[in-house]
C-alpha positions as CSV (number, residue, x, y, z in Angstrom):
1,M,84.7,184.0,111.9
2,S,81.3,183.9,110.2
3,F,78.2,182.3,111.7
4,I,74.4,182.1,111.0
5,T,71.9,181.5,113.8
6,A,69.8,178.3,113.7
7,R,66.2,178.1,114.8
8,D,67.1,177.1,118.3
9,G,69.7,179.8,118.6
10,A,72.7,177.6,117.9
11,K,75.6,179.3,116.0
12,I,76.6,177.6,112.8
13,F,80.0,178.4,111.4
14,Y,80.4,178.8,107.6
15,K,82.9,179.9,105.0
16,D,81.8,181.8,101.9
17,W,84.3,182.3,99.1
18,G,84.1,183.5,95.5
19,K,81.4,184.9,93.3
20,G,78.9,183.3,91.0
21,Q,76.3,180.5,91.2
22,P,76.3,179.2,94.8
23,V,77.6,175.7,95.5
24,V,76.9,174.5,99.1
25,F,79.0,171.7,100.6
26,S,77.8,169.4,103.5
27,H,80.6,167.4,105.1
28,G,80.9,163.8,106.4
29,W,81.1,162.5,109.9
30,P,83.1,163.3,112.0
31,L,84.7,166.1,110.0
32,N,84.0,169.7,109.3
33,A,83.9,172.3,106.5
34,D,87.7,172.2,106.2
35,S,87.5,168.8,104.6
36,W,86.1,170.6,101.5
37,D,88.8,173.3,101.2
38,E,90.4,171.9,98.0
39,Q,87.0,171.8,96.3
40,L,86.1,175.2,97.5
41,V,89.3,176.8,96.1
42,F,89.0,174.8,92.9
43,L,85.4,176.0,92.2
44,A,86.0,179.6,93.4
45,N,88.8,179.8,90.9
46,H,86.3,178.6,88.2
47,G,83.8,181.3,88.9
48,Y,81.5,179.8,91.6
49,R,80.5,181.1,95.0
50,V,81.2,178.3,97.4
51,I,79.8,177.8,100.9
52,A,80.6,175.2,103.5
53,H,79.5,175.0,107.1
54,D,80.4,173.0,110.2
55,R,77.5,170.8,111.2
56,R,76.3,171.6,114.7
57,G,78.5,169.8,117.2
58,H,81.3,169.7,114.7
59,G,84.3,172.1,114.2
60,R,83.6,175.7,115.1
61,S,79.8,175.4,115.4
62,D,78.0,175.3,118.7
63,Q,78.0,172.0,120.5
64,T,74.3,171.6,121.4
65,W,73.0,168.8,123.5
66,D,69.8,168.4,121.4
67,G,69.3,168.6,117.7
68,N,72.0,166.2,116.5
69,E,69.7,164.4,114.1
70,M,68.8,164.8,110.4
71,D,65.7,167.0,110.7
72,T,67.6,169.6,112.6
73,Y,70.7,169.3,110.3
74,A,68.3,169.9,107.4
75,D,66.8,172.9,109.1
76,D,70.2,174.3,109.9
77,L,71.1,174.0,106.2
78,K,67.8,175.8,105.3
79,A,68.8,178.6,107.8
80,L,72.2,178.9,106.0
81,V,70.5,179.1,102.6
82,D,67.9,181.6,103.8
83,Q,70.2,183.9,105.8
84,L,72.8,184.0,103.0
85,G,70.0,184.7,100.4
86,L,71.1,181.8,98.2
87,E,69.1,181.1,95.0
88,K,69.6,178.3,92.4
89,A,72.2,176.6,94.7
90,V,73.8,173.3,93.9
91,H,74.2,171.1,97.0
92,V,77.1,168.7,97.3
93,G,77.0,166.2,100.2
94,H,79.6,163.6,101.2
95,S,78.6,160.6,103.3
96,T,76.5,162.0,106.2
97,G,76.4,165.2,104.3
98,G,74.6,163.4,101.5
99,G,71.9,162.5,103.9
100,E,71.7,166.1,105.1
101,V,71.2,167.2,101.5
102,A,68.6,164.6,100.9
103,R,66.6,165.4,104.0
104,Y,66.9,169.2,103.3
105,I,65.3,168.7,99.9
106,G,62.7,166.2,101.2
107,R,61.8,168.6,104.1
108,H,62.1,172.0,102.4
109,G,61.7,171.4,98.6
110,T,63.8,172.5,95.6
111,A,62.6,176.0,95.1
112,K,66.1,177.3,95.8
113,V,67.9,174.2,94.5
114,A,69.5,173.8,91.1
115,G,71.0,170.4,91.5
116,A,72.4,167.9,93.9
117,L,75.6,165.8,94.0
118,L,75.8,162.9,96.5
119,L,79.3,161.6,97.0
120,G,79.8,158.4,98.9
121,A,76.5,159.3,100.5
122,V,74.6,157.3,103.1
123,P,71.1,157.4,101.5
124,P,68.7,155.7,101.1
125,L,69.4,153.7,104.4
126,M,72.5,152.2,105.9
127,L,70.9,150.0,108.5
128,K,69.8,146.5,107.6
129,T,66.0,146.1,108.2
130,D,63.3,143.9,106.9
131,T,62.7,146.3,104.1
132,N,66.4,147.0,103.5
133,P,68.1,143.6,103.6
134,D,71.2,144.8,101.9
135,G,72.1,147.3,104.7
136,L,74.6,146.8,107.5
137,P,73.6,145.1,110.8
138,I,73.2,147.3,113.9
139,E,76.2,145.6,115.4
140,A,78.4,147.4,112.9
141,F,77.2,150.8,114.2
142,D,77.3,149.6,117.8
143,A,81.0,148.9,117.2
144,I,81.5,152.5,116.0
145,R,79.7,153.8,119.1
146,N,81.9,151.6,121.4
147,G,85.0,152.8,119.7
148,V,84.1,156.5,119.9
149,S,83.0,156.1,123.6
150,S,86.0,154.2,124.8
151,D,88.9,155.9,123.0
152,R,87.8,158.2,120.3
153,S,91.3,159.6,119.6
154,Q,92.7,156.1,118.7
155,F,89.4,155.2,117.0
156,Y,89.7,158.1,114.6
157,K,93.3,157.3,113.8
158,D,92.3,153.7,113.0
159,L,89.3,154.8,111.0
160,T,91.6,156.4,108.4
161,T,92.6,153.1,107.0
162,P,89.2,152.0,105.7
163,F,88.1,155.6,105.1
164,F,90.9,156.3,102.7
165,G,91.3,152.8,101.4
166,G,94.9,152.6,102.7
167,R,95.9,155.6,100.5
168,A,96.3,158.2,103.2
169,T,99.6,160.0,103.8
170,Q,100.6,160.8,107.4
171,G,99.6,164.4,106.7
172,I,96.1,163.3,105.7
173,I,95.8,161.1,108.7
174,D,96.8,163.9,111.0
175,Q,94.3,166.3,109.4
176,F,91.5,163.8,109.6
177,W,92.3,163.2,113.3
178,L,92.4,166.9,114.1
179,M,89.1,167.6,112.5
180,S,87.5,164.6,114.1
181,M,88.7,165.6,117.6
182,Q,87.0,169.0,117.2
183,T,83.7,167.2,117.1
184,G,82.0,167.0,120.5
185,L,81.5,163.5,121.9
186,K,77.7,163.9,122.3
187,A,77.4,165.2,118.7
188,A,79.6,162.4,117.4
189,L,77.6,159.7,119.1
190,D,74.2,161.1,118.1
191,C,75.4,161.5,114.5
192,I,76.2,157.8,114.3
193,K,72.5,157.1,114.9
194,A,71.5,159.9,112.5
195,F,73.6,158.6,109.5
196,S,73.0,155.0,110.1
197,E,69.3,154.7,111.1
198,T,67.6,157.6,109.1
199,D,65.5,156.4,106.3
200,F,65.9,158.7,103.3
201,R,63.9,156.8,100.8
202,E,61.0,159.2,100.7
203,D,63.4,162.2,100.6
204,L,65.1,160.8,97.5
205,R,61.8,160.3,95.8
206,K,61.0,164.0,96.2
207,I,64.2,165.2,94.4
208,D,63.1,166.7,91.1
209,V,66.4,168.5,90.1
210,P,69.4,167.1,88.3
211,T,71.2,164.7,90.6
212,L,74.5,162.9,90.3
213,F,75.6,160.0,92.6
214,I,79.3,159.3,92.7
215,H,80.5,156.3,94.7
216,G,83.6,154.1,94.9
217,D,82.9,150.4,94.4
218,Q,85.4,149.5,97.1
219,D,83.9,151.9,99.7
220,Q,84.5,150.2,103.1
221,I,82.5,152.8,105.1
222,V,79.3,153.2,103.0
223,P,79.0,150.1,100.8
224,I,77.8,151.0,97.3
225,G,75.1,148.4,97.0
226,A,72.6,149.7,99.7
227,A,73.7,153.3,99.0
228,A,74.3,154.7,95.5
229,H,73.0,151.7,93.6
230,A,69.8,151.8,95.5
231,G,69.5,155.6,95.8
232,H,70.1,156.2,92.1
233,K,67.0,154.1,91.4
234,L,64.8,156.3,93.6
235,V,65.8,159.7,92.1
236,K,64.1,160.1,88.7
237,D,66.6,160.8,85.9
238,S,69.6,160.8,88.2
239,Q,73.1,159.9,87.1
240,L,75.5,157.4,88.7
241,K,79.2,157.4,88.3
242,V,81.1,154.5,89.9
243,Y,84.8,154.9,90.6
244,E,86.3,151.4,90.1
245,G,88.6,150.6,93.1
246,G,87.4,153.8,94.7
247,D,87.2,154.2,98.5
248,H,85.1,156.5,100.8
249,A,87.3,159.6,100.4
250,L,87.1,160.2,96.7
251,A,87.5,164.0,97.0
252,V,91.0,163.3,98.4
253,T,92.2,160.0,96.9
254,H,90.6,160.7,93.5
255,R,90.7,164.5,93.7
256,D,91.4,165.3,90.1
257,R,88.8,163.0,88.7
258,F,86.3,164.2,91.2
259,H,87.0,167.8,90.4
260,A,86.5,167.1,86.7
261,D,83.2,165.3,87.3
262,L,82.0,168.0,89.7
263,L,82.8,170.8,87.2
264,E,81.2,169.0,84.4
265,F,78.0,168.5,86.4
266,L,77.9,172.1,87.4
267,K,78.4,173.4,83.8
268,G,75.7,171.0,82.6
269,L,73.2,172.8,84.8
270,K,73.6,176.2,83.1
């Protein structure tokens, strides 16, 4: 297996397929790089180099006690880009991965970035605050923490219903559960705080490359109002595509449409 070494010595697993302009994928919680396999094969077959990594604590990457927060996730992504020598990379982030992409750009700039696609992504801020009244109350995230802490195996099985909007086959449910159970408990709990409480508003304002938001208007995990609708307004000249009736797992439940939109976005960058 292939690994890069993060700043603190953690080993981060990645897969690197195909040749051409690099497209880097950041996965959602509590999954890993395998959740992008269909997109990786699709784009590699269309002449792109595709890279996807397991976030620290997830999948095959090291399960560190510290560093399960957005600044370190972004630094790990930078380490991946630097150690693989990627230039003019397009970054695609789903859910928590969208936050990782936003923080990476906000923290490290766009010198090596050609574009960004945020799919069902958590930015600008999921948590309801005085300055973010459309966010979700802290009790919603406390319930996730309680579910993961008390019986994460059953919690992950139950999570597939809202995650896939009731469209998941048994095979998809089993795959989701397997990937989720490969995430360490400490990393899973820390990441809940990271994706829900991190404020990405300033990160989004720093994005100065072509950016596409794609979001389902029936997303039960990351509601579109405080996410893509708000985020789109913060990224200058960004695009927003709303999938009517779309859930949180558009790369699975609306795969063909997403592939077409993804490829169109990438071709528009050349």
